[in-house]
Residue, then its C-alpha position, 0 to 999 in steps of 0.5 A: m864265754l868265748p870258750l863256749v862260743l869255741l865249742l859251738l863252731s867247732a862243733f858245727i863246723f865238724w857236724n857240716f863238713v864231716w858228720k852230716r856227710r858220712g857214709l854218702p858218696p864223695g862231693p863238693m863240699p856244701l855251704p851251710l843252708i845253701g848246700n852248692g847252689f851258690t856254685m850250681r847259680r853263678s855258673k854261666c852253664p847250668y850243667a857245666p857243674f854237674q860235668q865238672w863234678a863227674r871228672k872230679f868225684g866219678p859217676i856218682y857223686t853228693v850234692w846238697l840242695g840246702e840241707e838235703p843231700v842228693v847222690v848224683v848219678t852221671d853214667f849211662g850204664l850206671m843209670r840203666d843198672l838202677f833205674v831201669k832194671d832195678g827201677d823199683a827200688y829207685a822209683g821214689r819221689h823227693f822232687f817238691v814232696e815237702l814244699m808243695p803242701a806247705f802251698k797254701a792252694s794245696r791245701g796240705m795235701l800231696y796228690g798229683v802224678v809227678r811228687t807222689e810215689g807208690e801205690l797213689w802214683k802208680v795208680t794215678r799214672r797209669f789212668a792218666l796214661q791210659s786216658m791220655r791214650n784213649l784221647g788220642m795220644g800217639r794216634a791221628r786224633l791228637e796229631e789232628r788237633f795239633l795241626q788245626n792250632f798249628n793252622v792257627m799259629i801259621g795264620a797269625v804269623r804270616r799276618k804278622i809278617a804282612s803287618l811288617e811289610e806294610r810298615g816297612e819294618k820287615e826287616n826287624g824281625i818277629s819274635l816266636d815266643l808267643q805264638i809257641n806258646r800259645l800253640i803248646g798251651s792250647t794243645i795240652n788244654q785240649l787234652l786236660f779241659g777240651n778247648a785251645f786258647s781263643d783270640d779272647q783268651s790270649e791275654d789271660f793265656q800269656q798272663l797265666k804263662c808268665v807266672m809259670d815262667n816266674q816259678t821256675a826261674l824262682l825254683d832255680t834261685v839259691t834260696g828256691k833250691a835250699l826250699a826245695g831241700n828243707p821247706k822249713l827255712r820259709y820262716l827265715p829271711p831270705f827264703s821268707c820272700t822267695f816262699e812268698c812269691m812261689d806260693n802267690n805263683a802257685t794260687k794263680i796256677f791253681a785258680y785257673i785250674d779250679k775255675t774250669i774243674a768248677a765250671r765242668l762240675d756244674e755243667r755235669e750237674m746240669a746235664r743230670k738234671e736235664g735227663k742227659e748223659p753228662g758228658e763224653a769222656n773228650d777230654l782228661l777232666n771228663c775221663f777223670l770225673a766219670h771215674m770219680e762218679a763210678n767209684d762212687r757206686q763202687e769201693e770205698e777204697r778207690k776214692k782215696y785215689f779217684n777225688i777232687d784234690n788229686l783231680r786239680n793236683v793231676c792237671f797241675d802237673l800236666f799243665f805245667a809240665g807240658q807248657e814249659t818243657t816244649s814251648s822253651t825246646l821249640n823256640f831252641f829249635v828254631l834259633y839253632l835252625l836260624l843260627d845253620q842255614r846249612v842244617q836248615t836247607k838240607m832239611q827243607a831239601e828232604l821235605d820238598n823231595l817228599y811234597t814232589e813224591k806226594e804231588r805225584n802220588g796226587v796227595g797233599g796236606m800237611v807233613a804227618m807222622a805218617d811221613r816221619a819214616k820218610l824224613p830221616y834228616v828231619n828226625a835228626v835234626v830234632n834229635e840233636c836239637q834236643r839234644m843240645c837244648n838239654l831242657l832240665p839243668l838238674n832232673l828231677t830227684h828220685r827216692t830210694m824205696a829201699d836200702v840199696q847198693i851201688e858200686g862207685k869209683n874203683g869199684k868201691k860199694i856205696r850203700l844207700s839207705r832207703g829214702t836217699t834221694i838220688v838222681p840221675q843227671i842226664c846232661c851227663v851223658l848227652f854231653d859225653e864226648k865218648i857218645f857224642p863226638k864234639p858235643h856242643r857242636f851242633l851237628p844232626e848227622r850224628f844221628l845217620k848211619q852212612n846210608g843216610e838212615l836214622e841212627r839210634f842211640e840207647e843214651m838219647i835220653p831227654f825224656g829221662l829213663g826208668k820207672r819214672i820217664c816222662m808220661g808225655e813223651s810221645l805227645a812231645r815227640m809228635e809236636l817236635f816232629l810236627f811243628t819242626a818239618n811243619f814250619f821250615r816247609h812253609f817258611q825259611v829262617l833268618p837272623v835278623d842280623p847275620l853279623n850279630p846274631p842271637t846267643t845260644e847261652k841259656q837263660k838259667s831257670f829250673t828248664v832253661r829258655p833261649f834268651p828273647y830274639k827276633c828272627r826274619i821270617e821268608p815265607r818259602k816258594k816252594t811250598i806246596 
């Protein structure tokens, strides 16, 4: 019996530490079942392990998410060669491809724009992008909607400040987390479903946001990472407990989307019965439904792309991604600026100069995208906040669509077979001291030329690069700029206790977020 046990143990050790790693770039030693998840999780800084491994193994190495090998690319030049110049070969998707269909609410299907690949992904992404542009993404129409929602937020902040003053609690400060969440949630909800979240819906939205936050936190756990690599582990404890929580979260998010779609279908059917048009294409939901109905009268082949299952997954992807990422980023923006009064004051001086010029020309109103070119320092602050924030500790994984050959360390050729999981690890670029000296210091001036104009870095890639670049980039850039310029034109943000300021340490999750903090908010007298 003992010889058999020793033989099996030896075979397992050989398989785990030697055989399964053959042909892959070098990398840290994985543990059985959990891979390198424990090392990633225990690190205080969520992206530090990737930088350490890059220094040890070079610009391309292998880490393990559970039993799934992931080839990590950390050098910008190599990323550009692979994901941009040879983009089609690396445009596949690995992220959540096997785990998502295991959730009950997914109905065993793989749809949407985040997890799909091939023709389904191309057709769906092209349609979603075109629809969002038609709905105003990157144009004045969506900008106007965002600023309307921003004014609602400003009103809520002013009422909160007044309430604290009445109670003599102004020095206690307030948290902007709820207001920022609702601002971004309303904007993405308008784009997808045509309406912002009203005061009556605020509590329901916050509950939904808590579910999304919990889901991203679970994705970053050791068991969550292992499940993403091998969903079959969901049948084994402790993975089964994590999977059950993730499954329940997905069900709650899909329930909101399904309820919204069902109500819209009823509205369109009622309009038809009354002899009316079923509704103009004023949101993504109506655009998709109109396209579905047009395809009912056209080619059968297109129905596999434009159906209810794909619609609900597209809405899931865009709602989740559009809410989670921008909300966390803006919370970091406020945090970085309350901790650096020099930068905040300098930015506000630029905004005041803009409004002095506007006043001379008889122009008022809020800062708009048309003013962006006149505000280089505001743009520099936005860039530096995004760089420092580094929202994704591990970027969304790709999959090779063909056999490829890559030049690795010391010119060694690395051959990867079709279906290999690979990821451009953007944190290693954003914190590369050769590109951004003193990378851990908050220095917006790094994005300015000596003459004060904005300096553009091709390595500044917070939205990714290549075929899989974030499709909501222009929307997010608009939200980040308009919020920063208009909020800090209206308010001075200060720490509640200057001797014990909030930490910039990041909460670990699938997307990082700051630890909860409060700030003192003083209305600025120079607001025009």
